Steps between C-alpha positions, in 0.01 A plus 500: 500500500633201301625512141171364358298776669738767373478361147119490507482859631739630234318304230161630609624859512661469159184346357290787631738758347506318166121473503465870577737586217305278260171655602645850468644417159151415377364842608480770230809718476310810609405326826864410574624861473436594859610839633813526709441483876593867539259606226220279633544650847491855367215469249290210617265340249541762226836366383370145464291604197692795371829306493328289234277748321687834503842399621677825405314701762604254768864523394478880508342491842774273632755763399314790658557690822142408592591131508804574715277687745233225509228698320266246351270507199183570696660794683493685168214332316221509761224746421501818706239768542351619175636214286285245313585148613480154350510146647811319376564136598382548854639851545328837468734733313482839330394487137779743419776659711562873517742730676263481800613143563863614509405790725413255779872479572640789295266781605759778487614403153140488376412840652798655322408334173135603527584870510750474211438567134534125443159464665182693405654749254652217298165333428306828463745635241372239254148420623379806683305486828224254412650192674570664836269487800420839654750428781772399258440805287511731801821333627671537164394862456623585851856417400476577127237773437354490143712199404241235596164665437585571136403404147634171364773494240341603169745315275407168670134542404606550137736200499237267643437284809748223409787749474412648840450161667812327373711814462436793732336311786761228506724756672252745646321221689765548768254755636172340405229550766400173665157405637650464851591871503869462422701599196685271263728212580850458639582213265570728205836578655559213745336211305268238640630227732866610473409837657850615427666826608787403267263497200357837597852648503578383144480785246334256257207467740430873491569488128199275437299826507753784507635456148412602147471839332267664753693411815835351403648479847637148451679588178638821654623307806670246274692778319592682822816443700283350775365240257841415358643450847205290611542269197867457588458450875165317520661162596666662802191679635272374777154594373342282768617720786250611760364840384537649847861386526612567145851642460732588213679173572186324377429745214784734411323582170145640499202346324156657463399375844815635665421858402124498526426265788791351693619587846869504411718533810231619736283696260123455521359209300192592301251338262391841375722521195432871458625618841844592369382663181488876449335554159197363312720394209225303325276809452495688169633806683679387814441677828651451844335241720335621822783339700772638267746609768465188715509263203814658357672510837426133564628393159815707535568340840501163324728628226754593770569130554709520181538865392614829651242775566642746237479229234141416603390864503653559156319191366167631624556848353569349158202266520266781595635711213385220264158499663455876458623498139274206413200668661555806281518289184187306587304812592593675176394208280180406686401869473522468122262205498266658755475814285420292192222332690371826639493653153304203358777340293479181709197302611407462866556121483839376628737306277315535168771719341868424457619823664339383827718187501809713441402722791438198725833340407677831567425501874395146575804336341783739430435758775478235762807323366714813512396575857539147628835468323624815676406375848629146443832562323402394148671747267379338177142518625534872578631566151414256216195329655387827655600845373566397142152348476348801674655723230392272214140487625496871562596567139241249373222661707592853387500389138165326536352800678611728213359258244163480674472880519597541136270222375177672587366824638458510874134497623318830538601661824135524601411141412452235762820303561546159656604508864874456554602154614783443741784261404475150654583502868827331585512154647642489852846352466 
């Protein structure tokens, strides 16, 4: 090839490149932001639009383990049995995703979650049984008798629908019954598109719901030695480690997930967060769980990764002493209110007299706080946020009971009296 031919070939090629650049420059910016080759290969057509319209979800997906494994958008978003579908830009997808979509690959994890208190009991504790199908109700009752087929939370009805929708159900929807027969969603803990095990191991993730005066686990953890060590060592911990291969090299300090779910150094991984628990701490008067011995044994085995057995046994003895003492205080005070109601000094309606709020706060806030503080190493929550408030409310209730009895004569013993009303049932946390 002579020099002239070479020059013409180079000139023609350069002209084509320049022309292409000029044409591309005139295209709208959103059309020039094409997905990376790796992303396009993994997600197909979805990324072409969502890179422009909802770019954050694409960025999160790129960082996920799903992207690394080649799981594409349609693998998760296609409608499966029992799910309403919608046509979307040439694809048929589920109108909304549920835990059933995740169960296509994570069946064991879903099965464990479905029989946990995070599932049916969580939703029922606020809303009662009305939203469950017969099969869902039967399933929930099989694992949690009386905790699913139960009355809804009475205080929610008094506060109003907006308080329940934006307050209670924002957390309790983790166990909401779905039309496809499943319960809840996995994204409350793992988030959408990132689908992160690291996020699920962060105490702050659990603390989105497990915080506040009625279940202050996040605050207790932050005060505890575990929480202080985690804050100091967080940069050196590998929260992304494979759950089935997790070691103390990855996580030498426990988070919520370590104690309640993780398979640390060969222990069984579980998505039933109650498997290692031994008491119903959230109840007004705590009782041992049906699997008390197994749950306590499993939790103690995990404690042995850091502590000696005598130290662990001593810790449990002290924690259970707090539970027993708190039970006695709650029983004594709720008996005072129950007797007032039985004798006609209180109306049958819940929460229409101040003493009923004091009684509710006694067990629902301060009793729970003392018991959780004892089992999680939060001394201040056992004492000042727990027992001190128990004592203060107990005195206030006794004084109010004496005032009510002195203010008017009790009804005639033979007169008809309103039926006693039970205190509000506890929410399943």
